[in-house]
C-alpha positions in Angstrom: -29.1 -20.2 -31.7 -27.6 -17.6 -29.4 -25.2 -18.9 -26.7 -25.5 -17.0 -23.5 -22.2 -16.6 -21.7 -22.0 -17.2 -18.0 -20.2 -14.3 -16.2 -17.0 -14.9 -14.3 -16.0 -13.3 -11.1 -12.7 -12.3 -9.5 -12.9 -12.8 -5.7 -10.8 -12.0 -2.7 -11.0 -14.0 0.5 -9.4 -13.5 3.9 -7.7 -16.5 5.3 -7.5 -17.5 8.9 -3.9 -16.2 9.2 -5.0 -12.8 7.9 -3.6 -13.2 4.4 -5.7 -12.4 1.3 -6.2 -14.9 -1.5 -7.3 -13.8 -5.0 -9.0 -16.2 -7.4 -11.6 -16.5 -10.2 -14.7 -18.6 -10.6 -18.0 -18.7 -12.4 -19.7 -19.7 -9.1 -18.2 -17.9 -6.1 -20.4 -19.5 -3.5 -19.4 -23.0 -4.6 -15.8 -22.0 -4.8 -15.8 -20.5 -1.3 -17.4 -23.8 0.0 -14.5 -25.7 -1.7 -11.9 -23.5 -0.1 -13.5 -24.0 3.3 -13.5 -27.8 2.9 -9.8 -27.8 2.0 -10.5 -28.7 -1.7 -10.0 -25.2 -3.2 -6.5 -24.1 -3.7 -3.4 -25.5 -1.9 -2.8 -22.0 -0.5 -6.2 -21.8 1.2 -6.3 -25.4 2.3 -3.7 -24.7 5.0 -5.3 -21.4 6.0 -9.0 -22.2 6.7 -11.5 -21.0 7.3 -11.7 -18.3 4.6 -14.2 -15.5 4.4 -15.3 -13.5 1.3 -14.0 -9.9 1.1 -14.8 -8.8 -2.4 -16.2 -9.9 -5.8 -16.1 -8.3 -9.3 -18.2 -9.5 -12.2 -16.6 -10.0 -15.6 -18.1 -10.9 -19.0 -15.8 -13.8 -19.6 -13.0 -16.0 -18.2 -10.2 -14.1 -20.0 -11.1 -10.7 -18.6 -11.4 -12.2 -15.1 -8.0 -13.8 -15.4 -6.4 -10.6 -16.5 -7.9 -8.7 -13.5 -6.9 -11.5 -11.2 -3.3 -11.2 -12.4 -3.4 -7.5 -11.9 -4.7 -7.7 -8.3 -2.3 -10.5 -7.4 0.6 -8.1 -8.2 -0.7 -5.6 -5.7 0.5 -5.1 -2.1 -1.9 -6.4 0.6 -2.7 -2.8 1.6 -4.1 -2.1 -1.8 -6.2 -5.3 -1.8 -7.6 -4.2 1.5 -8.5 -0.8 0.1 -10.3 -2.5 -2.9 -12.3 -4.6 -0.5 -13.2 -1.5 1.6 -14.2 0.5 -1.4 -16.4 -2.4 -2.6 -18.1 -2.6 0.8 -18.7 1.1 0.8 -20.4 1.0 -2.7 -22.6 -1.9 -1.5 -23.7 -0.2 1.6 -24.4 3.3 0.1 -28.1 3.6 -0.7 -28.9 4.4 -4.3 -30.6 7.7 -5.0 -33.8 7.7 -6.8 -34.2 9.9 -9.8 -37.0 12.5 -9.2 -39.3 13.5 -11.9 -38.8 17.1 -13.0 
């Protein structure tokens, strides 16, 4: 029997005070809802509401945790740039390959 691994995600949210919180989850929508109900992290409970800025998909919890640690060490400006770059990638239309 092959066990299918559920992907994990690194996510960034903007808090009501303008700060950025970085976390991991295997269900970002559910985690975001918890943050906004004050049941997520202590940090975000006092800074509600939060809004999603960025997500990255990872194959397992370990790789998501390593990336989270890396991002948490960054300055806020670098986190902002990551979120902007992700938004640009999502909004850029994909080009179709044409037959030769």
